[in-house]
C-alpha positions as CSV (number, residue, x, y, z in Angstrom):
1,M,54.6,33.8,-252.0
2,I,57.7,34.2,-249.9
3,R,61.1,35.7,-250.9
4,Y,64.3,34.3,-249.5
5,E,67.8,35.7,-249.8
6,L,70.0,32.7,-250.5
7,L,73.7,31.9,-250.3
8,C,75.5,29.2,-252.3
9,A,78.7,27.4,-251.2
10,N,80.7,29.9,-253.2
11,D,79.2,32.8,-251.2
12,H,77.1,34.2,-254.0
13,R,74.0,35.9,-252.7
14,F,70.8,35.9,-254.7
15,E,67.0,36.1,-254.1
16,S,64.3,33.6,-255.1
17,W,60.6,33.4,-254.6
18,F,58.7,30.3,-253.4
19,R,55.1,29.5,-252.8
20,D,55.8,28.9,-249.1
21,S,58.6,27.8,-246.8
22,A,57.7,24.1,-247.3
23,A,58.2,24.6,-251.1
24,Y,61.7,26.0,-250.5
25,D,62.6,23.1,-248.2
26,K,61.4,20.5,-250.7
27,M,63.2,22.1,-253.6
28,A,66.4,22.7,-251.7
29,A,66.4,19.0,-250.5
30,A,65.9,17.8,-254.1
31,G,68.8,20.1,-255.3
32,A,66.4,22.1,-257.4
33,V,67.6,25.5,-256.2
34,E,70.6,26.7,-258.2
35,C,72.8,29.7,-257.8
36,P,72.3,31.9,-260.9
37,T,76.0,33.0,-260.8
38,C,77.8,29.7,-260.6
39,G,75.2,27.0,-260.9
40,D,76.0,25.6,-257.5
41,R,73.1,23.6,-255.9
42,S,74.5,23.6,-252.4
43,V,72.3,26.6,-251.3
44,R,71.1,27.8,-247.9
45,K,69.0,30.7,-246.6
46,A,71.0,33.8,-245.8
47,L,70.2,35.9,-242.7
48,M,67.4,38.3,-243.5
49,A,65.4,40.9,-241.7
50,P,61.6,40.4,-242.0
51,R,59.4,42.9,-243.8
52,L,56.0,43.0,-242.2
53,A,53.2,44.5,-244.2
54,R,50.9,46.9,-242.4
55,R,47.2,47.4,-243.1
56,K,46.2,50.8,-244.4
57,G,45.9,53.2,-241.4
58,Q,47.8,50.9,-239.0
59,E,50.3,52.7,-236.9
60,G,53.9,51.6,-236.7
61,P,57.4,52.7,-237.6
62,A,57.5,54.4,-241.0
63,R,59.6,52.7,-243.7
64,P,62.7,54.7,-244.5
65,P,62.9,56.4,-247.9
66,R,64.3,54.3,-250.8
67,D,67.7,56.0,-250.7
68,E,68.0,55.3,-247.0
69,Q,66.9,51.6,-247.6
70,A,69.6,51.2,-250.2
71,A,72.2,52.7,-247.8
72,Q,71.1,50.4,-245.0
73,A,71.1,47.3,-247.1
74,P,74.2,45.1,-246.6
75,A,76.4,44.7,-249.6
76,A,76.2,41.3,-251.3
77,A,79.5,39.6,-251.3
78,N,80.9,38.7,-254.8
79,V,77.7,39.8,-256.5
80,P,78.1,42.8,-258.9
81,A,75.5,45.5,-258.8
82,P,72.7,44.9,-261.4
83,Q,73.8,47.7,-263.7
84,Q,77.3,46.2,-263.7
85,A,76.3,42.6,-264.4
86,A,75.7,43.2,-268.1
87,Q,78.9,45.3,-268.8
88,F,81.6,43.4,-270.5
89,P,84.9,44.7,-272.0
90,A,85.0,44.9,-275.8
91,G,86.0,41.7,-277.5
92,N,84.3,39.4,-275.0
93,S,81.4,38.1,-277.2
94,E,81.7,34.7,-275.6
95,K,81.1,36.1,-272.1
96,V,78.3,38.2,-273.4
97,A,76.6,35.2,-275.0
98,E,77.1,33.1,-271.9
99,F,75.6,35.9,-269.8
100,H,72.6,36.1,-272.0
101,R,72.1,32.3,-272.0
102,R,72.3,32.2,-268.2
103,M,69.9,35.1,-267.8
104,S,67.5,33.5,-270.3
105,D,67.7,30.2,-268.3
106,V,67.0,32.1,-265.0
107,L,64.0,33.9,-266.5
108,R,62.7,30.6,-267.9
109,Q,63.0,29.0,-264.4
110,V,61.3,31.9,-262.7
111,Q,58.4,31.8,-265.2
112,E,58.0,28.0,-264.9
113,A,58.0,28.2,-261.1
114,V,55.4,31.0,-261.1
115,E,53.2,29.2,-263.6
116,K,53.5,26.0,-261.5
117,H,53.0,27.4,-258.0
118,C,50.8,30.4,-258.5
119,D,47.2,31.1,-259.7
120,Y,46.8,33.1,-262.9
121,V,44.3,36.0,-262.3
122,G,44.7,37.7,-265.7
123,D,44.0,41.5,-265.7
124,S,42.4,41.3,-262.3
125,F,45.9,41.2,-260.7
126,A,45.7,44.5,-258.9
127,E,42.2,43.8,-257.5
128,E,43.1,40.3,-256.3
129,A,46.5,41.4,-254.8
130,R,44.6,44.0,-252.8
131,K,42.1,41.4,-251.5
132,I,45.0,39.2,-250.4
133,H,46.9,42.1,-248.8
134,Y,43.9,43.3,-246.8
135,G,42.9,39.7,-245.8
136,E,39.7,39.6,-247.9
137,A,40.9,36.6,-249.9
138,E,43.0,33.5,-249.2
139,A,46.8,34.3,-249.0
140,R,48.3,32.6,-252.1
141,G,50.7,33.2,-254.9
142,I,49.1,34.9,-257.9
143,Y,50.3,36.3,-261.2
144,G,48.7,38.3,-264.0
145,E,48.7,41.6,-265.8
146,T,48.4,45.2,-264.5
147,T,48.8,48.6,-265.9
148,P,51.7,50.9,-264.8
149,E,49.2,53.1,-263.0
150,E,47.7,50.1,-261.1
151,A,51.2,49.0,-260.1
152,E,52.1,52.4,-258.8
153,E,48.8,52.4,-256.7
154,L,49.7,49.0,-255.3
155,K,53.2,50.2,-254.3
156,E,51.7,53.3,-252.6
157,E,49.3,51.1,-250.6
158,G,52.2,48.9,-249.5
159,V,51.0,45.8,-251.4
160,S,54.0,43.5,-251.9
161,F,54.5,42.3,-255.5
162,A,57.2,42.0,-258.1
163,S,57.2,42.7,-261.8
164,I,59.2,40.1,-263.8
165,P,60.1,40.0,-267.5
166,W,57.7,37.4,-269.0
167,R,59.0,35.2,-271.9
168,R,56.4,35.0,-274.7
169,P,55.9,31.7,-276.4
170,V,57.6,31.4,-279.8
171,S,55.0,31.1,-282.6
């Protein structure tokens, strides 16, 4: 999986994950990449600094502490901080409902993309993510379940992954 920072024609910055760069190119050309803020489909890659994973024990520059990383990150133009995105003045129930509808749509699109382009590995996620990280298994997108303890261990090892809210089927 590859994460791109994207920019729409209205200068809204957002991130999205793709199976590989070819998948992004194909989806963007088909107009299938949409800004979650305004719905614009005229999207391009924003300038990003690469994050290269190191193998355990490999020497190289240390990653700055999280507080330093946040301070070094460029501010996204016209994008509210995540904790501000859900705050609405009293009496704006229509805006709140629209926000929840859009967030639900975005989460549905993320889940559909993950299910379509990644391999489900069930509760073996941590084990398979490690194998991929250390080059013991084919590099590919995977998804599955892991415990909070396993997730913390993966973070400590420098294994790149993301936790996403998963929509459950309605029975």
